[in-house]
C-alpha positions in Angstrom: 21.3 13.0 13.5 23.1 10.2 15.2 22.0 7.9 12.4 24.2 9.8 10.0 27.2 8.9 12.2 26.1 5.3 12.1 26.0 5.4 8.3 29.5 6.9 8.3 30.7 4.1 10.7 29.2 1.4 8.4 30.8 3.0 5.3 34.2 3.1 7.0 33.7 -0.5 8.3 32.8 -1.8 4.8 35.7 0.1 3.3 38.2 -1.1 5.9 37.0 -4.7 5.6 37.2 -4.6 1.8 40.6 -2.9 1.7 41.8 -5.3 4.4 40.8 -8.3 2.3 42.0 -6.9 -1.1 44.2 -3.8 -0.8 44.9 -3.7 -4.5 41.2 -2.8 -5.2 41.0 0.2 -2.9 39.7 2.6 -5.5 37.0 0.2 -6.8 35.8 -0.4 -3.3 35.7 3.3 -2.6 33.7 4.0 -5.8 31.2 1.3 -4.7 30.6 2.8 -1.3 30.7 6.5 -2.3 27.4 7.1 -4.0 25.2 4.9 -1.7 26.7 6.7 1.3 26.1 10.2 -0.1 22.5 9.4 -1.2 21.6 7.8 2.1 23.1 10.7 4.1 21.2 13.3 2.1 17.9 11.4 2.4 18.3 10.9 6.2 19.1 14.6 6.5 16.0 15.6 4.7 13.9 13.1 6.7 15.2 14.5 10.0 14.7 18.0 8.8 11.0 17.5 7.7 9.8 15.1 10.4 9.9 17.8 13.0 7.9 20.3 10.9 5.5 18.2 8.9 5.5 14.4 9.4 3.2 13.9 6.5 5.9 15.0 4.1 8.1 12.0 5.1 6.3 9.7 2.6 6.7 12.2 -0.2 10.4 12.5 0.6 10.8 8.7 0.6 8.9 8.3 -2.7 10.9 11.1 -4.3 14.1 9.6 -2.8 13.3 6.2 -4.2 12.8 7.4 -7.8 15.8 9.7 -7.5 18.0 6.9 -6.2 17.1 4.6 -9.1 17.8 7.3 -11.7 21.1 8.4 -10.0 22.3 4.9 -9.4 21.5 3.9 -13.0 23.4 6.9 -14.4 26.3 6.2 -12.0 26.6 2.6 -12.9 26.3 3.4 -16.6 29.1 5.9 -16.4 31.3 3.7 -14.2 31.0 0.6 -16.4 31.3 2.5 -19.7 34.1 5.0 -19.0 36.3 3.5 -16.4 38.3 0.3 -16.8 38.5 -1.6 -13.6 37.8 -4.9 -11.9 34.0 -5.0 -11.6 33.7 -7.6 -8.9 35.0 -5.6 -6.0 33.0 -2.6 -7.1 29.8 -4.5 -7.4 30.3 -6.3 -4.1 31.0 -3.1 -2.2 28.2 -1.2 -4.0 25.6 -3.9 -3.2 26.9 -4.4 0.3 26.8 -0.8 1.2 23.5 -0.3 -0.5 21.9 -3.1 1.5 23.6 -2.0 4.8 22.6 1.7 4.4 19.0 1.0 3.5 18.6 -1.5 6.3 19.8 1.1 8.7 17.5 3.6 7.1 14.6 1.2 7.6 15.5 0.9 11.3 15.7 4.7 11.6 12.3 5.1 10.1 10.8 2.4 12.3 12.2 4.1 15.4 10.7 7.5 14.3 7.2 6.1 14.2 
């Protein structure tokens, strides 16, 4: 469960860095970090919960998580870009940066489990 703390630390670090550079885009940066953080935290929670009971289900969780992420992220981006007027560059940069950072950490966590 320590990995969830690492994800939180990375999210706060990205948020702090983004707000430190451009404080006028705080809400866009927060929106860009929010959903990747929530999805990664939930997926890691399920992986840690299942790996102790049935390690074979880990692949099923990862595949379901992948498809679910693509659907959720697509809907999220569609809603954000169509119904909220904002500066898109800070949002896209924080979304992409947090997405890459969280999934890199998730890959290291999975590697350490096996």
